[in-house]
C-alpha positions in Angstrom: 235.6 -80.5 241.6 233.9 -84.0 241.7 236.3 -85.3 244.3 235.8 -82.1 246.4 232.0 -82.5 246.1 232.2 -86.1 247.1 234.2 -85.4 250.2 231.9 -82.6 251.2 228.8 -84.8 250.7 230.3 -87.6 252.8 230.4 -85.6 256.0 227.6 -83.5 257.4 230.1 -81.3 259.1 231.1 -80.0 255.7 227.6 -79.3 254.5 228.0 -75.6 254.2 228.1 -73.6 250.9 231.1 -71.6 252.1 233.0 -74.9 252.0 231.9 -75.7 248.4 234.3 -75.7 245.5 232.0 -73.3 243.6 232.4 -70.6 246.3 236.2 -70.9 246.4 236.5 -70.8 242.6 234.2 -67.8 242.3 236.2 -65.8 244.9 239.4 -66.9 243.2 238.2 -65.4 239.9 238.2 -62.0 241.8 241.1 -62.3 244.2 244.5 -63.4 243.2 245.5 -64.3 246.8 243.2 -67.4 246.7 244.9 -70.8 246.7 243.8 -74.5 247.2 246.1 -77.1 248.6 245.2 -80.7 247.4 246.1 -83.3 250.0 247.2 -86.7 248.9 247.6 -90.1 250.7 249.7 -91.9 248.1 247.8 -91.5 244.8 244.5 -90.8 246.5 243.2 -87.3 247.1 242.0 -87.1 250.7 241.4 -83.4 251.2 241.3 -79.8 250.0 242.4 -76.8 251.9 241.2 -73.5 250.4 243.0 -70.4 251.8 244.3 -66.9 251.0 248.0 -66.2 251.1 248.9 -62.7 252.1 252.4 -61.0 252.5 254.9 -62.7 254.7 253.1 -66.0 254.5 250.0 -64.8 256.5 247.2 -67.2 255.7 243.5 -66.5 256.0 240.3 -68.3 254.9 238.8 -67.6 251.5 236.9 -64.3 251.6 238.1 -63.8 255.2 235.8 -61.6 257.1 232.7 -62.5 255.0 232.2 -66.2 255.6 230.6 -68.1 258.5 232.2 -71.5 257.8 235.9 -72.1 257.1 238.4 -74.9 256.9 239.4 -78.1 255.2 237.2 -80.6 253.3 238.8 -84.0 253.9 238.2 -87.7 254.1 237.2 -89.3 257.4 240.3 -90.9 259.0 242.8 -88.8 257.0 245.7 -87.9 259.2 246.5 -84.2 258.7 249.4 -82.4 260.5 248.4 -78.7 260.8 251.9 -77.4 261.0 253.1 -79.5 258.1 250.1 -78.4 256.1 250.7 -74.7 256.5 254.4 -75.2 255.9 253.7 -77.0 252.6 251.4 -74.1 251.7 254.1 -71.6 252.3 252.4 -70.1 255.3 253.9 -68.8 258.5 250.4 -68.4 260.2 246.9 -69.4 259.4 244.3 -67.4 261.3 240.6 -68.2 261.4 237.4 -67.0 263.1 234.6 -69.3 261.8 236.5 -72.7 261.5 234.4 -75.8 261.6 235.2 -76.9 265.2 235.9 -80.6 264.4 238.8 -79.6 262.1 242.4 -80.7 262.7 243.5 -77.1 262.5 241.6 -76.4 265.8 244.1 -76.5 268.8 243.6 -76.3 272.5 244.1 -72.5 272.5 241.3 -71.8 270.0 238.1 -70.2 271.3 234.9 -71.9 270.5 231.6 -70.1 269.7 228.0 -71.2 269.0 226.6 -70.7 265.5 222.8 -70.6 265.8 220.7 -72.5 263.3 217.1 -73.0 262.2 216.8 -76.8 262.1 214.2 -77.8 259.6 215.1 -81.5 259.4 211.8 -82.5 261.0 209.8 -80.1 258.8 208.2 -76.7 258.9 205.3 -77.5 261.2 207.5 -79.1 264.0 209.8 -76.0 263.8 206.9 -73.6 264.3 205.6 -75.7 267.1 209.0 -75.4 268.8 208.9 -71.7 268.3 205.4 -71.5 269.9 206.7 -73.4 272.9 210.1 -71.8 273.4 209.4 -68.2 272.2 205.7 -68.2 271.9 205.4 -64.4 272.5 207.8 -63.6 269.7 206.2 -66.0 267.2 202.7 -64.8 268.0 203.6 -61.1 267.9 205.4 -61.6 264.5 202.2 -63.1 263.1 200.1 -60.3 264.6 202.4 -57.7 263.1 202.2 -59.4 259.7 198.4 -59.2 259.8 198.5 -55.6 261.0 200.9 -54.7 258.2 198.6 -56.2 255.6 195.6 -54.3 257.0 197.4 -51.0 257.0 199.6 -51.2 254.0 198.6 -54.0 251.7 199.0 -57.7 250.8 202.3 -59.5 251.2 204.1 -61.3 248.4 207.2 -63.4 248.7 209.6 -64.2 245.9 212.0 -67.0 246.9 215.1 -67.9 244.9 214.7 -65.2 242.3 217.7 -64.5 240.0 216.6 -61.0 239.2 219.4 -58.3 239.7 216.9 -55.5 240.5 215.9 -56.8 244.0 219.5 -57.7 244.7 220.5 -54.1 244.2 217.7 -52.9 246.4 218.9 -55.3 249.1 222.5 -54.2 248.8 221.4 -50.6 249.0 219.5 -51.3 252.3 222.6 -53.1 253.6 224.9 -50.2 252.8 222.5 -47.8 254.6 222.5 -50.2 257.6 226.3 -50.3 257.7 226.4 -46.5 257.6 223.7 -46.0 260.3 225.5 -48.4 262.7 229.0 -47.1 262.0 230.2 -50.3 260.4 232.4 -50.5 257.4 230.4 -50.8 254.2 231.4 -54.1 252.7 229.8 -53.2 249.4 232.1 -50.2 248.9 234.5 -52.9 247.7 233.6 -53.6 244.1 234.9 -57.2 244.2 232.3 -58.1 246.9 229.5 -56.7 244.8 230.8 -58.6 241.8 231.1 -61.8 244.0 227.5 -61.5 245.1 226.3 -61.0 241.5 228.3 -64.0 240.2 227.0 -66.2 243.0 223.5 -65.2 242.2 224.1 -66.3 238.6 225.4 -69.7 239.8 222.5 -72.1 239.9 223.3 -75.8 240.2 221.8 -78.7 242.1 224.6 -78.8 244.6 225.3 -75.0 245.0 223.5 -71.8 244.3 223.1 -68.2 245.3 219.7 -67.7 246.9 217.9 -64.3 246.8 214.5 -63.8 248.2 212.4 -60.7 248.8 209.1 -60.0 250.6 206.9 -57.3 249.1 204.1 -55.4 250.7 201.6 -53.9 248.3 204.2 -54.7 245.6 206.8 -52.5 247.5 210.0 -54.3 248.5 210.0 -54.6 252.3 212.7 -57.1 253.4 215.1 -59.6 251.8 218.1 -61.8 252.1 220.9 -63.1 249.9 222.8 -66.2 250.9 224.2 -69.4 249.3 223.1 -73.0 249.6 224.1 -76.6 249.1 221.4 -79.1 248.5 220.3 -79.1 252.1 222.0 -76.1 253.9 221.3 -72.4 253.4 223.9 -70.1 254.8 222.5 -66.8 256.1 224.6 -64.0 254.8 223.1 -60.6 253.9 219.6 -59.9 255.4 218.2 -56.3 255.3 214.9 -54.4 255.2 213.4 -51.0 254.5 213.6 -49.0 257.7 210.2 -47.4 256.8 208.6 -50.7 257.9 210.6 -51.1 261.1 207.6 -51.0 263.5 206.3 -54.2 261.9 209.4 -56.3 262.6 210.0 -56.8 258.8 213.2 -58.9 259.4 211.3 -61.5 261.5 208.4 -61.6 259.1 210.8 -62.1 256.3 212.9 -64.8 258.0 209.8 -66.9 258.9 208.6 -66.6 255.3 212.1 -67.5 254.0 212.4 -70.5 256.3 209.0 -71.9 255.2 209.9 -71.6 251.5 213.4 -73.0 252.1 211.9 -76.1 253.9 209.6 -76.7 251.0 212.6 -76.5 248.6 214.5 -79.2 250.6 216.6 -77.1 252.9 217.2 -78.8 256.2 219.4 -76.3 258.0 219.6 -72.5 257.8 222.9 -71.5 259.4 222.5 -68.0 260.7 226.2 -67.6 261.6 228.1 -66.8 264.7 227.1 -63.7 266.5 224.7 -62.7 269.2 221.9 -60.9 267.4 218.4 -60.6 268.8 216.7 -62.1 265.7 219.0 -65.2 265.8 218.1 -65.8 269.5 214.4 -65.6 268.7 214.5 -67.9 265.7 217.1 -70.5 266.5 216.2 -74.1 267.6 219.7 -75.4 267.6 223.4 -74.5 267.3 226.6 -75.6 265.5 230.1 -74.7 266.8 232.9 -72.7 265.1 236.3 -71.9 266.4 238.5 -68.8 266.4 242.3 -68.9 266.6 245.4 -69.6 264.6 248.0 -72.1 263.6 251.5 -70.7 263.6 255.1 -71.9 262.9 257.9 -70.4 264.9 259.4 -67.4 263.1 259.5 -63.6 262.7 256.4 -63.4 260.5 254.3 -65.3 263.1 255.7 -63.1 265.8 254.8 -59.9 264.0 251.3 -61.3 263.3 250.9 -62.1 267.0 252.1 -58.7 268.1 249.6 -56.9 265.9 246.6 -58.8 267.5 247.4 -59.1 271.2 246.8 -56.2 273.5 250.0 -54.3 274.4 250.0 -55.1 278.1 249.3 -58.8 277.6 252.0 -58.9 275.0 254.6 -57.3 277.2 253.8 -59.6 280.2 253.8 -62.8 278.1 257.0 -62.0 276.2 259.0 -61.0 279.3 258.0 -64.2 281.0 259.3 -66.4 278.1 262.9 -66.1 277.0 262.2 -67.9 273.7 259.4 -65.5 272.9 261.6 -62.6 274.0 264.2 -63.5 271.4 261.6 -63.9 268.6 259.8 -60.7 269.6 263.0 -58.8 269.5 263.4 -59.7 265.8 259.8 -59.1 265.1 259.7 -55.7 266.7 262.6 -54.6 264.5 260.4 -55.1 261.4 257.0 -54.4 263.0 256.8 -50.8 262.0 258.1 -51.3 258.5 255.8 -54.2 257.8 252.5 -53.1 259.5 251.2 -51.3 256.5 252.0 -54.2 254.2 250.2 -56.7 256.5 247.1 -54.6 256.8 246.9 -53.9 253.1 
């Protein structure tokens, strides 16, 4: 743990709570697929590779599908061969969608995506001044809606970094309703994810903590967020609000209140995560970069994995044009139907 924390603290690229040992260990308590490879150079530990190992050696990031930062934590200058790494981990394929873009696992075929941030390193006032210049209408209208809300409903109150379970359950209820309204899969239908969030909320250390905050209007919960933090980076994760207040832009009111309190608490970066959402565009004043792709060894399992993710027409054209792929695909297709259920389980 201490060596992992030291390596993480030594490089700003790793300053994300999803790369912290506490996050991996907590997920590992709930999911038996979690593994950590310890990388040595002689007697010295030079890196840690947290991952999940699924059937047929399919590797994924820890809590795949939930996290906005993935990958290794390693010493500067360490030479890491990605193919050797996944082989030593017993993997045929390692797939990722939010890998820190400077990682050795990122190859030329990986797609790169912006991850918008709220950069508070210069402080709260310079950030708001940037908002006034770059999206003045949004900032001014949000403040106006906040004043209107207080005139019509009641005073605002903000609880930042509370560890009370009651507001957490209110927030998760809003999030479940949001998933259902928008036709998305309800993540909180999975008991392990609810348990994960509750355990992370109970984790409160200097270097890592779950952070729950809630904005109330007239003592009624209006909007909130649960995320995780390092000393200086807060990862945006589960924001939600009561739709009854939708006309007041409660999400924007909340995010500005959260950013101000976070800055006062020493947070320098709020990573809102990859994805083009309107509120991110309105609030961001910078971007990081993450990558999507995979590292794969030649073999049947990698072929099956590829066939399951590439559109049929593209698959057929690519395979027919490459005799080596054609031979591998022939083996893979013989087992594809039998293994599809296992791989997706």
